[in-house]
ChimeraX commands (.cxc) that place a marker at each C-alpha (Angstrom):
marker #1 position -26.57,6.90,-31.53 radius 0.5
marker #1 position -28.34,9.96,-30.09 radius 0.5
marker #1 position -26.85,11.83,-27.14 radius 0.5
marker #1 position -29.78,11.05,-24.73 radius 0.5
marker #1 position -29.45,7.30,-25.40 radius 0.5
marker #1 position -25.68,7.47,-24.94 radius 0.5
marker #1 position -26.11,9.39,-21.70 radius 0.5
marker #1 position -28.71,6.89,-20.48 radius 0.5
marker #1 position -26.36,3.98,-21.11 radius 0.5
marker #1 position -23.55,5.74,-19.27 radius 0.5
marker #1 position -25.81,6.30,-16.26 radius 0.5
marker #1 position -26.95,2.67,-16.32 radius 0.5
marker #1 position -23.33,1.47,-16.52 radius 0.5
marker #1 position -22.39,3.74,-13.60 radius 0.5
marker #1 position -25.24,2.38,-11.47 radius 0.5
marker #1 position -24.36,-1.24,-12.33 radius 0.5
marker #1 position -20.68,-0.65,-11.50 radius 0.5
marker #1 position -21.69,1.03,-8.24 radius 0.5
marker #1 position -23.82,-1.96,-7.22 radius 0.5
marker #1 position -21.03,-4.42,-8.12 radius 0.5
marker #1 position -18.35,-2.45,-6.23 radius 0.5
marker #1 position -20.55,-1.97,-3.16 radius 0.5
marker #1 position -21.41,-5.67,-3.22 radius 0.5
marker #1 position -17.76,-6.78,-3.43 radius 0.5
marker #1 position -16.67,-4.36,-0.72 radius 0.5
marker #1 position -19.59,-5.46,1.46 radius 0.5
marker #1 position -18.66,-9.14,1.18 radius 0.5
marker #1 position -14.98,-8.48,1.96 radius 0.5
marker #1 position -15.94,-6.17,4.83 radius 0.5
marker #1 position -18.27,-8.77,6.35 radius 0.5
marker #1 position -15.70,-11.55,5.95 radius 0.5
marker #1 position -12.99,-9.50,7.70 radius 0.5
marker #1 position -15.40,-8.59,10.49 radius 0.5
marker #1 position -16.63,-12.16,11.00 radius 0.5
marker #1 position -13.17,-13.74,10.96 radius 0.5
marker #1 position -11.71,-11.36,13.52 radius 0.5
marker #1 position -14.81,-11.42,15.72 radius 0.5
marker #1 position -14.58,-15.22,15.88 radius 0.5
marker #1 position -10.91,-15.08,16.86 radius 0.5
marker #1 position -11.45,-12.43,19.54 radius 0.5
marker #1 position -14.48,-14.31,20.90 radius 0.5
marker #1 position -12.53,-17.57,21.15 radius 0.5
marker #1 position -9.93,-15.87,23.31 radius 0.5
marker #1 position -12.63,-14.85,25.81 radius 0.5
marker #1 position -11.88,-11.12,25.71 radius 0.5
marker #1 position -14.57,-9.06,27.45 radius 0.5
marker #1 position -15.91,-5.77,26.11 radius 0.5
marker #1 position -14.20,-2.59,27.29 radius 0.5
marker #1 position -15.87,0.83,26.98 radius 0.5
marker #1 position -12.59,2.38,25.86 radius 0.5
marker #1 position -13.05,0.52,22.57 radius 0.5
marker #1 position -15.75,3.04,21.63 radius 0.5
marker #1 position -13.19,5.84,21.90 radius 0.5
marker #1 position -10.78,3.78,19.80 radius 0.5
marker #1 position -13.51,3.23,17.22 radius 0.5
marker #1 position -14.12,6.98,16.93 radius 0.5
marker #1 position -10.39,7.79,16.73 radius 0.5
marker #1 position -9.80,5.21,13.99 radius 0.5
marker #1 position -12.74,6.59,12.02 radius 0.5
marker #1 position -11.97,10.30,12.49 radius 0.5
marker #1 position -8.43,9.90,11.14 radius 0.5
marker #1 position -9.88,9.19,7.67 radius 0.5
marker #1 position -11.82,12.44,7.08 radius 0.5
marker #1 position -8.87,14.34,8.58 radius 0.5
marker #1 position -6.68,12.81,5.85 radius 0.5
marker #1 position -9.40,13.75,3.35 radius 0.5
marker #1 position -9.28,17.34,4.51 radius 0.5
marker #1 position -5.52,17.38,3.86 radius 0.5
marker #1 position -6.03,15.81,0.42 radius 0.5
marker #1 position -8.50,18.56,-0.46 radius 0.5
marker #1 position -5.94,21.17,0.58 radius 0.5
marker #1 position -3.39,19.54,-1.75 radius 0.5
marker #1 position -5.85,19.75,-4.66 radius 0.5
marker #1 position -6.54,23.42,-3.99 radius 0.5
marker #1 position -2.85,24.20,-3.54 radius 0.5
marker #1 position -1.98,22.56,-6.87 radius 0.5
marker #1 position -4.71,24.50,-8.66 radius 0.5
marker #1 position -6.18,27.42,-6.69 radius 0.5
marker #1 position -9.89,27.89,-7.24 radius 0.5
marker #1 position -10.59,24.18,-7.70 radius 0.5
marker #1 position -14.20,23.60,-6.58 radius 0.5
marker #1 position -13.61,21.29,-3.62 radius 0.5
marker #1 position -14.60,22.41,-0.13 radius 0.5
marker #1 position -13.61,20.82,3.16 radius 0.5
marker #1 position -16.79,18.73,3.53 radius 0.5
marker #1 position -16.67,17.48,-0.05 radius 0.5
marker #1 position -12.97,16.56,0.24 radius 0.5
marker #1 position -13.70,14.59,3.42 radius 0.5
marker #1 position -16.70,12.89,1.78 radius 0.5
marker #1 position -14.82,11.90,-1.38 radius 0.5
marker #1 position -11.83,10.64,0.59 radius 0.5
marker #1 position -14.07,8.66,2.97 radius 0.5
marker #1 position -15.83,6.91,0.09 radius 0.5
marker #1 position -12.45,6.19,-1.51 radius 0.5
marker #1 position -11.18,4.79,1.80 radius 0.5
marker #1 position -14.05,2.30,1.90 radius 0.5
marker #1 position -12.85,0.95,-1.44 radius 0.5
marker #1 position -9.55,-0.12,0.14 radius 0.5
marker #1 position -10.83,-3.70,0.15 radius 0.5
marker #1 position -10.18,-3.70,-3.61 radius 0.5
marker #1 position -6.43,-4.54,-3.83 radius 0.5
marker #1 position -3.88,-2.04,-5.10 radius 0.5
marker #1 position -5.90,1.08,-4.23 radius 0.5
marker #1 position -7.36,0.93,-7.74 radius 0.5
marker #1 position -10.86,1.52,-6.41 radius 0.5
marker #1 position -9.76,4.48,-4.29 radius 0.5
marker #1 position -8.04,6.22,-7.20 radius 0.5
marker #1 position -10.84,5.50,-9.67 radius 0.5
marker #1 position -13.40,6.90,-7.25 radius 0.5
marker #1 position -11.50,10.20,-7.01 radius 0.5
marker #1 position -10.93,10.38,-10.77 radius 0.5
marker #1 position -14.65,9.86,-11.46 radius 0.5
marker #1 position -15.50,12.51,-8.87 radius 0.5
marker #1 position -13.09,14.90,-10.60 radius 0.5
marker #1 position -14.71,14.27,-13.97 radius 0.5
marker #1 position -18.14,15.10,-12.56 radius 0.5
marker #1 position -16.73,18.33,-11.11 radius 0.5
marker #1 position -14.87,19.24,-14.29 radius 0.5
marker #1 position -11.48,18.80,-12.59 radius 0.5
marker #1 position -8.49,17.61,-14.59 radius 0.5
marker #1 position -7.91,13.87,-14.28 radius 0.5
marker #1 position -4.17,14.54,-14.18 radius 0.5
marker #1 position -4.61,16.92,-11.26 radius 0.5
marker #1 position -6.58,14.30,-9.30 radius 0.5
marker #1 position -3.97,11.60,-10.03 radius 0.5
marker #1 position -1.09,13.83,-8.95 radius 0.5
marker #1 position -2.92,14.81,-5.75 radius 0.5
marker #1 position -3.54,11.11,-5.08 radius 0.5
marker #1 position 0.18,10.37,-5.50 radius 0.5
marker #1 position 1.14,13.20,-3.15 radius 0.5
marker #1 position -1.41,12.11,-0.57 radius 0.5
marker #1 position -0.09,8.55,-0.50 radius 0.5
marker #1 position 3.56,9.62,-0.49 radius 0.5
marker #1 position 3.00,11.93,2.49 radius 0.5
marker #1 position 0.94,9.32,4.32 radius 0.5
marker #1 position 3.54,6.59,3.79 radius 0.5
marker #1 position 6.50,8.75,4.80 radius 0.5
marker #1 position 4.62,9.97,7.89 radius 0.5
marker #1 position 3.97,6.32,8.78 radius 0.5
marker #1 position 7.37,4.83,8.00 radius 0.5
marker #1 position 10.15,7.30,8.82 radius 0.5
marker #1 position 9.15,8.42,12.36 radius 0.5
marker #1 position 8.07,4.86,13.21 radius 0.5
marker #1 position 11.43,3.36,12.27 radius 0.5
marker #1 position 13.29,5.93,14.38 radius 0.5
marker #1 position 11.01,5.37,17.38 radius 0.5
marker #1 position 11.08,1.57,17.13 radius 0.5
marker #1 position 14.86,1.40,16.71 radius 0.5
marker #1 position 15.33,3.57,19.81 radius 0.5
marker #1 position 12.75,1.59,21.83 radius 0.5
marker #1 position 13.36,-1.99,20.65 radius 0.5
marker #1 position 16.79,-1.88,19.03 radius 0.5
marker #1 position 18.02,-2.70,15.54 radius 0.5
marker #1 position 17.88,-6.42,16.28 radius 0.5
marker #1 position 14.13,-6.71,15.78 radius 0.5
marker #1 position 14.51,-5.32,12.26 radius 0.5
marker #1 position 17.42,-7.64,11.49 radius 0.5
marker #1 position 15.55,-10.68,12.81 radius 0.5
marker #1 position 12.47,-9.84,10.73 radius 0.5
marker #1 position 14.13,-8.44,7.61 radius 0.5
marker #1 position 11.67,-10.18,5.28 radius 0.5
marker #1 position 8.69,-8.48,6.88 radius 0.5
marker #1 position 10.13,-4.96,7.05 radius 0.5
marker #1 position 12.26,-4.87,3.89 radius 0.5
marker #1 position 9.47,-3.47,1.67 radius 0.5
marker #1 position 8.89,-0.21,3.59 radius 0.5
marker #1 position 12.62,0.30,4.05 radius 0.5
marker #1 position 13.17,0.01,0.30 radius 0.5
marker #1 position 10.14,2.24,-0.36 radius 0.5
marker #1 position 11.64,5.21,1.49 radius 0.5
marker #1 position 14.00,6.20,-1.35 radius 0.5
marker #1 position 11.38,6.39,-4.14 radius 0.5
marker #1 position 8.87,8.03,-1.78 radius 0.5
marker #1 position 11.37,10.76,-0.87 radius 0.5
marker #1 position 12.26,11.15,-4.57 radius 0.5
marker #1 position 8.63,11.66,-5.55 radius 0.5
marker #1 position 8.16,14.26,-2.82 radius 0.5
marker #1 position 10.97,16.28,-4.46 radius 0.5
marker #1 position 9.48,18.73,-6.98 radius 0.5
marker #1 position 12.29,18.49,-9.54 radius 0.5
marker #1 position 12.47,14.68,-9.53 radius 0.5
marker #1 position 8.69,14.16,-9.55 radius 0.5
marker #1 position 8.14,16.66,-12.39 radius 0.5
marker #1 position 10.81,14.97,-14.54 radius 0.5
marker #1 position 9.42,11.50,-13.88 radius 0.5
marker #1 position 5.83,12.50,-14.57 radius 0.5
marker #1 position 6.66,14.51,-17.68 radius 0.5
marker #1 position 8.66,11.59,-19.05 radius 0.5
marker #1 position 5.90,9.08,-18.29 radius 0.5
marker #1 position 3.09,11.43,-19.30 radius 0.5
marker #1 position 4.16,12.36,-22.81 radius 0.5
marker #1 position 1.57,10.07,-24.36 radius 0.5
marker #1 position -1.17,11.02,-21.86 radius 0.5
marker #1 position -0.62,14.75,-21.38 radius 0.5
marker #1 position -0.04,16.04,-24.90 radius 0.5
marker #1 position -0.50,19.66,-23.82 radius 0.5
marker #1 position 2.15,19.28,-21.13 radius 0.5
marker #1 position 1.86,19.40,-17.35 radius 0.5
marker #1 position 1.53,22.84,-15.71 radius 0.5
marker #1 position 4.34,23.75,-13.30 radius 0.5
marker #1 position 1.81,24.49,-10.55 radius 0.5
marker #1 position 0.82,20.79,-10.51 radius 0.5
marker #1 position 4.00,20.13,-8.51 radius 0.5
marker #1 position 4.33,21.29,-4.90 radius 0.5
marker #1 position 7.14,23.62,-3.96 radius 0.5
marker #1 position 9.51,22.62,-1.16 radius 0.5
marker #1 position 7.88,24.73,1.62 radius 0.5
marker #1 position 4.44,23.31,0.75 radius 0.5
marker #1 position 5.86,19.78,0.61 radius 0.5
marker #1 position 7.36,20.13,4.08 radius 0.5
marker #1 position 4.15,21.59,5.53 radius 0.5
marker #1 position 1.98,18.83,4.07 radius 0.5
marker #1 position 4.44,16.18,5.21 radius 0.5
marker #1 position 4.16,17.47,8.78 radius 0.5
marker #1 position 0.38,17.76,8.49 radius 0.5
marker #1 position 0.01,14.12,7.46 radius 0.5
marker #1 position 1.58,13.09,10.76 radius 0.5
marker #1 position -1.65,14.27,12.46 radius 0.5
marker #1 position -3.90,11.38,11.28 radius 0.5
marker #1 position -1.09,8.96,12.21 radius 0.5
marker #1 position -1.06,10.43,15.74 radius 0.5
marker #1 position -4.85,10.06,15.97 radius 0.5
marker #1 position -4.58,6.39,14.99 radius 0.5
marker #1 position -1.66,5.90,17.37 radius 0.5
marker #1 position -3.61,7.26,20.34 radius 0.5
marker #1 position -6.44,4.85,19.52 radius 0.5
marker #1 position -4.05,1.90,19.31 radius 0.5
marker #1 position -2.43,2.74,22.65 radius 0.5
marker #1 position -5.88,2.89,24.28 radius 0.5
marker #1 position -6.64,-0.50,22.75 radius 0.5
marker #1 position -3.39,-1.97,24.08 radius 0.5
marker #1 position -4.11,-0.55,27.55 radius 0.5
marker #1 position -7.46,-2.37,27.59 radius 0.5
marker #1 position -5.66,-5.71,27.14 radius 0.5
marker #1 position -2.56,-5.43,29.32 radius 0.5
marker #1 position -0.93,-2.91,31.69 radius 0.5
marker #1 position 1.44,-0.61,29.78 radius 0.5
marker #1 position 3.61,2.24,31.03 radius 0.5
marker #1 position 4.12,5.71,29.50 radius 0.5
marker #1 position 7.42,4.50,28.03 radius 0.5
marker #1 position 5.43,2.07,25.84 radius 0.5
marker #1 position 2.96,4.60,24.42 radius 0.5
marker #1 position 5.14,6.02,21.65 radius 0.5
marker #1 position 6.57,2.71,20.35 radius 0.5
marker #1 position 3.13,1.10,20.36 radius 0.5
marker #1 position 1.69,4.03,18.39 radius 0.5
marker #1 position 4.65,3.71,15.99 radius 0.5
marker #1 position 3.94,-0.02,15.68 radius 0.5
marker #1 position 0.42,0.63,14.40 radius 0.5
marker #1 position 1.55,3.31,11.92 radius 0.5
marker #1 position 4.38,1.11,10.62 radius 0.5
marker #1 position 2.12,-1.93,10.29 radius 0.5
marker #1 position -0.47,0.15,8.44 radius 0.5
marker #1 position 2.16,1.36,5.98 radius 0.5
marker #1 position 3.27,-2.20,5.22 radius 0.5
marker #1 position -0.38,-3.22,4.79 radius 0.5
marker #1 position -0.85,-0.47,2.17 radius 0.5
marker #1 position 2.35,-1.46,0.37 radius 0.5
marker #1 position 1.06,-5.04,0.12 radius 0.5
marker #1 position -0.94,-3.91,-2.92 radius 0.5
marker #1 position -2.30,-7.34,-3.89 radius 0.5
marker #1 position -3.84,-7.97,-0.47 radius 0.5
marker #1 position -7.27,-6.39,0.22 radius 0.5
marker #1 position -6.72,-3.75,2.93 radius 0.5
marker #1 position -3.46,-5.49,3.91 radius 0.5
marker #1 position -5.43,-8.32,5.52 radius 0.5
marker #1 position -3.08,-10.52,7.55 radius 0.5
marker #1 position 0.02,-8.49,6.68 radius 0.5
marker #1 position -0.69,-5.69,9.14 radius 0.5
marker #1 position -1.51,-8.16,11.91 radius 0.5
marker #1 position 1.79,-10.02,11.44 radius 0.5
marker #1 position 3.79,-6.80,11.72 radius 0.5
marker #1 position 1.83,-5.71,14.80 radius 0.5
marker #1 position 2.67,-9.01,16.50 radius 0.5
marker #1 position 6.38,-8.67,15.63 radius 0.5
marker #1 position 6.77,-5.22,17.17 radius 0.5
marker #1 position 4.05,-5.18,19.84 radius 0.5
marker #1 position 5.56,-8.36,21.34 radius 0.5
marker #1 position 8.64,-6.27,22.20 radius 0.5
marker #1 position 6.50,-4.38,24.73 radius 0.5
marker #1 position 3.75,-6.91,25.54 radius 0.5
marker #1 position 3.68,-10.66,26.00 radius 0.5
marker #1 position 3.32,-12.62,22.75 radius 0.5
marker #1 position -0.27,-13.78,23.53 radius 0.5
marker #1 position -1.27,-10.18,24.33 radius 0.5
marker #1 position 0.36,-8.95,21.10 radius 0.5
marker #1 position -1.60,-11.51,19.09 radius 0.5
marker #1 position -4.87,-10.51,20.76 radius 0.5
marker #1 position -4.05,-6.84,20.18 radius 0.5
marker #1 position -3.45,-7.42,16.45 radius 0.5
marker #1 position -6.78,-9.22,16.06 radius 0.5
marker #1 position -8.67,-6.67,18.13 radius 0.5
marker #1 position -7.13,-3.79,16.15 radius 0.5
marker #1 position -8.36,-5.39,12.91 radius 0.5
marker #1 position -11.82,-5.91,14.39 radius 0.5
marker #1 position -12.17,-2.35,15.68 radius 0.5
marker #1 position -10.73,-0.83,12.48 radius 0.5
marker #1 position -13.22,-2.86,10.45 radius 0.5
marker #1 position -16.07,-1.59,12.62 radius 0.5
marker #1 position -14.61,1.91,12.17 radius 0.5
marker #1 position -15.17,1.51,8.42 radius 0.5
marker #1 position -18.90,1.25,9.15 radius 0.5
marker #1 position -18.67,4.51,11.11 radius 0.5
marker #1 position -16.75,6.09,8.21 radius 0.5
marker #1 position -19.62,5.06,5.93 radius 0.5
marker #1 position -22.02,6.89,8.27 radius 0.5
marker #1 position -19.75,9.94,8.29 radius 0.5
marker #1 position -19.72,9.85,4.49 radius 0.5
marker #1 position -23.52,9.63,4.40 radius 0.5
marker #1 position -23.84,12.59,6.77 radius 0.5
marker #1 position -21.42,14.70,4.72 radius 0.5
marker #1 position -23.21,13.88,1.44 radius 0.5
marker #1 position -26.57,14.73,3.01 radius 0.5
marker #1 position -25.31,18.10,4.23 radius 0.5
marker #1 position -23.81,18.84,0.80 radius 0.5
marker #1 position -27.10,18.02,-0.92 radius 0.5
marker #1 position -28.97,20.34,1.41 radius 0.5
marker #1 position -26.57,23.10,0.39 radius 0.5
marker #1 position -27.05,22.22,-3.28 radius 0.5
marker #1 position -23.44,21.08,-3.72 radius 0.5
marker link #1:1,2 radius 0.2
marker link #1:2,3 radius 0.2
marker link #1:3,4 radius 0.2
marker link #1:4,5 radius 0.2
marker link #1:5,6 radius 0.2
marker link #1:6,7 radius 0.2
marker link #1:7,8 radius 0.2
marker link #1:8,9 radius 0.2
marker link #1:9,10 radius 0.2
marker link #1:10,11 radius 0.2
marker link #1:11,12 radius 0.2
marker link #1:12,13 radius 0.2
marker link #1:13,14 radius 0.2
marker link #1:14,15 radius 0.2
marker link #1:15,16 radius 0.2
marker link #1:16,17 radius 0.2
marker link #1:17,18 radius 0.2
marker link #1:18,19 radius 0.2
marker link #1:19,20 radius 0.2
marker link #1:20,21 radius 0.2
marker link #1:21,22 radius 0.2
marker link #1:22,23 radius 0.2
marker link #1:23,24 radius 0.2
marker link #1:24,25 radius 0.2
marker link #1:25,26 radius 0.2
marker link #1:26,27 radius 0.2
marker link #1:27,28 radius 0.2
marker link #1:28,29 radius 0.2
marker link #1:29,30 radius 0.2
marker link #1:30,31 radius 0.2
marker link #1:31,32 radius 0.2
marker link #1:32,33 radius 0.2
marker link #1:33,34 radius 0.2
marker link #1:34,35 radius 0.2
marker link #1:35,36 radius 0.2
marker link #1:36,37 radius 0.2
marker link #1:37,38 radius 0.2
marker link #1:38,39 radius 0.2
marker link #1:39,40 radius 0.2
marker link #1:40,41 radius 0.2
marker link #1:41,42 radius 0.2
marker link #1:42,43 radius 0.2
marker link #1:43,44 radius 0.2
marker link #1:44,45 radius 0.2
marker link #1:45,46 radius 0.2
marker link #1:46,47 radius 0.2
marker link #1:47,48 radius 0.2
marker link #1:48,49 radius 0.2
marker link #1:49,50 radius 0.2
marker link #1:50,51 radius 0.2
marker link #1:51,52 radius 0.2
marker link #1:52,53 radius 0.2
marker link #1:53,54 radius 0.2
marker link #1:54,55 radius 0.2
marker link #1:55,56 radius 0.2
marker link #1:56,57 radius 0.2
marker link #1:57,58 radius 0.2
marker link #1:58,59 radius 0.2
marker link #1:59,60 radius 0.2
marker link #1:60,61 radius 0.2
marker link #1:61,62 radius 0.2
marker link #1:62,63 radius 0.2
marker link #1:63,64 radius 0.2
marker link #1:64,65 radius 0.2
marker link #1:65,66 radius 0.2
marker link #1:66,67 radius 0.2
marker link #1:67,68 radius 0.2
marker link #1:68,69 radius 0.2
marker link #1:69,70 radius 0.2
marker link #1:70,71 radius 0.2
marker link #1:71,72 radius 0.2
marker link #1:72,73 radius 0.2
marker link #1:73,74 radius 0.2
marker link #1:74,75 radius 0.2
marker link #1:75,76 radius 0.2
marker link #1:76,77 radius 0.2
marker link #1:77,78 radius 0.2
marker link #1:78,79 radius 0.2
marker link #1:79,80 radius 0.2
marker link #1:80,81 radius 0.2
marker link #1:81,82 radius 0.2
marker link #1:82,83 radius 0.2
marker link #1:83,84 radius 0.2
marker link #1:84,85 radius 0.2
marker link #1:85,86 radius 0.2
marker link #1:86,87 radius 0.2
marker link #1:87,88 radius 0.2
marker link #1:88,89 radius 0.2
marker link #1:89,90 radius 0.2
marker link #1:90,91 radius 0.2
marker link #1:91,92 radius 0.2
marker link #1:92,93 radius 0.2
marker link #1:93,94 radius 0.2
marker link #1:94,95 radius 0.2
marker link #1:95,96 radius 0.2
marker link #1:96,97 radius 0.2
marker link #1:97,98 radius 0.2
marker link #1:98,99 radius 0.2
marker link #1:99,100 radius 0.2
marker link #1:100,101 radius 0.2
marker link #1:101,102 radius 0.2
marker link #1:102,103 radius 0.2
marker link #1:103,104 radius 0.2
marker link #1:104,105 radius 0.2
marker link #1:105,106 radius 0.2
marker link #1:106,107 radius 0.2
marker link #1:107,108 radius 0.2
marker link #1:108,109 radius 0.2
marker link #1:109,110 radius 0.2
marker link #1:110,111 radius 0.2
marker link #1:111,112 radius 0.2
marker link #1:112,113 radius 0.2
marker link #1:113,114 radius 0.2
marker link #1:114,115 radius 0.2
marker link #1:115,116 radius 0.2
marker link #1:116,117 radius 0.2
marker link #1:117,118 radius 0.2
marker link #1:118,119 radius 0.2
marker link #1:119,120 radius 0.2
marker link #1:120,121 radius 0.2
marker link #1:121,122 radius 0.2
marker link #1:122,123 radius 0.2
marker link #1:123,124 radius 0.2
marker link #1:124,125 radius 0.2
marker link #1:125,126 radius 0.2
marker link #1:126,127 radius 0.2
marker link #1:127,128 radius 0.2
marker link #1:128,129 radius 0.2
marker link #1:129,130 radius 0.2
marker link #1:130,131 radius 0.2
marker link #1:131,132 radius 0.2
marker link #1:132,133 radius 0.2
marker link #1:133,134 radius 0.2
marker link #1:134,135 radius 0.2
marker link #1:135,136 radius 0.2
marker link #1:136,137 radius 0.2
marker link #1:137,138 radius 0.2
marker link #1:138,139 radius 0.2
marker link #1:139,140 radius 0.2
marker link #1:140,141 radius 0.2
marker link #1:141,142 radius 0.2
marker link #1:142,143 radius 0.2
marker link #1:143,144 radius 0.2
marker link #1:144,145 radius 0.2
marker link #1:145,146 radius 0.2
marker link #1:146,147 radius 0.2
marker link #1:147,148 radius 0.2
marker link #1:148,149 radius 0.2
marker link #1:149,150 radius 0.2
marker link #1:150,151 radius 0.2
marker link #1:151,152 radius 0.2
marker link #1:152,153 radius 0.2
marker link #1:153,154 radius 0.2
marker link #1:154,155 radius 0.2
marker link #1:155,156 radius 0.2
marker link #1:156,157 radius 0.2
marker link #1:157,158 radius 0.2
marker link #1:158,159 radius 0.2
marker link #1:159,160 radius 0.2
marker link #1:160,161 radius 0.2
marker link #1:161,162 radius 0.2
marker link #1:162,163 radius 0.2
marker link #1:163,164 radius 0.2
marker link #1:164,165 radius 0.2
marker link #1:165,166 radius 0.2
marker link #1:166,167 radius 0.2
marker link #1:167,168 radius 0.2
marker link #1:168,169 radius 0.2
marker link #1:169,170 radius 0.2
marker link #1:170,171 radius 0.2
marker link #1:171,172 radius 0.2
marker link #1:172,173 radius 0.2
marker link #1:173,174 radius 0.2
marker link #1:174,175 radius 0.2
marker link #1:175,176 radius 0.2
marker link #1:176,177 radius 0.2
marker link #1:177,178 radius 0.2
marker link #1:178,179 radius 0.2
marker link #1:179,180 radius 0.2
marker link #1:180,181 radius 0.2
marker link #1:181,182 radius 0.2
marker link #1:182,183 radius 0.2
marker link #1:183,184 radius 0.2
marker link #1:184,185 radius 0.2
marker link #1:185,186 radius 0.2
marker link #1:186,187 radius 0.2
marker link #1:187,188 radius 0.2
marker link #1:188,189 radius 0.2
marker link #1:189,190 radius 0.2
marker link #1:190,191 radius 0.2
marker link #1:191,192 radius 0.2
marker link #1:192,193 radius 0.2
marker link #1:193,194 radius 0.2
marker link #1:194,195 radius 0.2
marker link #1:195,196 radius 0.2
marker link #1:196,197 radius 0.2
marker link #1:197,198 radius 0.2
marker link #1:198,199 radius 0.2
marker link #1:199,200 radius 0.2
marker link #1:200,201 radius 0.2
marker link #1:201,202 radius 0.2
marker link #1:202,203 radius 0.2
marker link #1:203,204 radius 0.2
marker link #1:204,205 radius 0.2
marker link #1:205,206 radius 0.2
marker link #1:206,207 radius 0.2
marker link #1:207,208 radius 0.2
marker link #1:208,209 radius 0.2
marker link #1:209,210 radius 0.2
marker link #1:210,211 radius 0.2
marker link #1:211,212 radius 0.2
marker link #1:212,213 radius 0.2
marker link #1:213,214 radius 0.2
marker link #1:214,215 radius 0.2
marker link #1:215,216 radius 0.2
marker link #1:216,217 radius 0.2
marker link #1:217,218 radius 0.2
marker link #1:218,219 radius 0.2
marker link #1:219,220 radius 0.2
marker link #1:220,221 radius 0.2
marker link #1:221,222 radius 0.2
marker link #1:222,223 radius 0.2
marker link #1:223,224 radius 0.2
marker link #1:224,225 radius 0.2
marker link #1:225,226 radius 0.2
marker link #1:226,227 radius 0.2
marker link #1:227,228 radius 0.2
marker link #1:228,229 radius 0.2
marker link #1:229,230 radius 0.2
marker link #1:230,231 radius 0.2
marker link #1:231,232 radius 0.2
marker link #1:232,233 radius 0.2
marker link #1:233,234 radius 0.2
marker link #1:234,235 radius 0.2
marker link #1:235,236 radius 0.2
marker link #1:236,237 radius 0.2
marker link #1:237,238 radius 0.2
marker link #1:238,239 radius 0.2
marker link #1:239,240 radius 0.2
marker link #1:240,241 radius 0.2
marker link #1:241,242 radius 0.2
marker link #1:242,243 radius 0.2
marker link #1:243,244 radius 0.2
marker link #1:244,245 radius 0.2
marker link #1:245,246 radius 0.2
marker link #1:246,247 radius 0.2
marker link #1:247,248 radius 0.2
marker link #1:248,249 radius 0.2
marker link #1:249,250 radius 0.2
marker link #1:250,251 radius 0.2
marker link #1:251,252 radius 0.2
marker link #1:252,253 radius 0.2
marker link #1:253,254 radius 0.2
marker link #1:254,255 radius 0.2
marker link #1:255,256 radius 0.2
marker link #1:256,257 radius 0.2
marker link #1:257,258 radius 0.2
marker link #1:258,259 radius 0.2
marker link #1:259,260 radius 0.2
marker link #1:260,261 radius 0.2
marker link #1:261,262 radius 0.2
marker link #1:262,263 radius 0.2
marker link #1:263,264 radius 0.2
marker link #1:264,265 radius 0.2
marker link #1:265,266 radius 0.2
marker link #1:266,267 radius 0.2
marker link #1:267,268 radius 0.2
marker link #1:268,269 radius 0.2
marker link #1:269,270 radius 0.2
marker link #1:270,271 radius 0.2
marker link #1:271,272 radius 0.2
marker link #1:272,273 radius 0.2
marker link #1:273,274 radius 0.2
marker link #1:274,275 radius 0.2
marker link #1:275,276 radius 0.2
marker link #1:276,277 radius 0.2
marker link #1:277,278 radius 0.2
marker link #1:278,279 radius 0.2
marker link #1:279,280 radius 0.2
marker link #1:280,281 radius 0.2
marker link #1:281,282 radius 0.2
marker link #1:282,283 radius 0.2
marker link #1:283,284 radius 0.2
marker link #1:284,285 radius 0.2
marker link #1:285,286 radius 0.2
marker link #1:286,287 radius 0.2
marker link #1:287,288 radius 0.2
marker link #1:288,289 radius 0.2
marker link #1:289,290 radius 0.2
marker link #1:290,291 radius 0.2
marker link #1:291,292 radius 0.2
marker link #1:292,293 radius 0.2
marker link #1:293,294 radius 0.2
marker link #1:294,295 radius 0.2
marker link #1:295,296 radius 0.2
marker link #1:296,297 radius 0.2
marker link #1:297,298 radius 0.2
marker link #1:298,299 radius 0.2
marker link #1:299,300 radius 0.2
marker link #1:300,301 radius 0.2
marker link #1:301,302 radius 0.2
marker link #1:302,303 radius 0.2
marker link #1:303,304 radius 0.2
marker link #1:304,305 radius 0.2
marker link #1:305,306 radius 0.2
marker link #1:306,307 radius 0.2
marker link #1:307,308 radius 0.2
marker link #1:308,309 radius 0.2
marker link #1:309,310 radius 0.2
marker link #1:310,311 radius 0.2
marker link #1:311,312 radius 0.2
marker link #1:312,313 radius 0.2
marker link #1:313,314 radius 0.2
marker link #1:314,315 radius 0.2
marker link #1:315,316 radius 0.2
marker link #1:316,317 radius 0.2
marker link #1:317,318 radius 0.2
marker link #1:318,319 radius 0.2
marker link #1:319,320 radius 0.2
view
């Protein structure tokens, strides 16, 4: 088969896959939006203008994470052709594929982007692992400390089934963030896939690991501020509740991501929010808050799609 025909078939396959993925994501997005809108409407909750600020905060946290992911890629291999806007655009499009369970869509999107840019698939995969490890540790570890101090150990003991997964995940996450352990694991697993070996610079050194770990707390703080504003629109809360409520949202989000077979952690995140938010709000208010958080975060995905479109348009204008 001639090269032009082969290239034409590849392009056709890429377009068909794009249409299928967008269609699936669109259906799941609409279903999540409709279900939560119905629930919120039934509870007679009136619109609050602060929700617009929450919407923006939830959306902005995603490109901020993308910016950090791009920095990881460039730190692993200096000179890699990925600027700030492109990193935010690629990460935003990958985020919108979270409705495909297991983050398969998110990873595949970044790998395909890397292939188009001539970037090593292995480099993209390793950067994806680092990004998720840092995000999960930034969500789990500080949240557990804050929630134990604010609500006590009892809430964890009483709900061990719901919180066991992130607690167990801490050890392997910390292990992967260690350069020596991660390099051994990846070299052992990658013997059949990386015949030429894995360059040493593909593993972050300890100072870089610590800096990135701290940096990934920033998008969690942005989300936490939005969640606290959302809670304040439902019920009166004092300053002493701000930090534990922000930790509740980060912790619930981490558990939702770890529930790899559930699209976007649907239902899982809400259950965890109710468990911990009810320590600081009444149970009915905690339930409303969990549903409203899902609704606003789903609407935020639409804003993320607009941000992605704007970034791609600006990159095209620059010829990138």
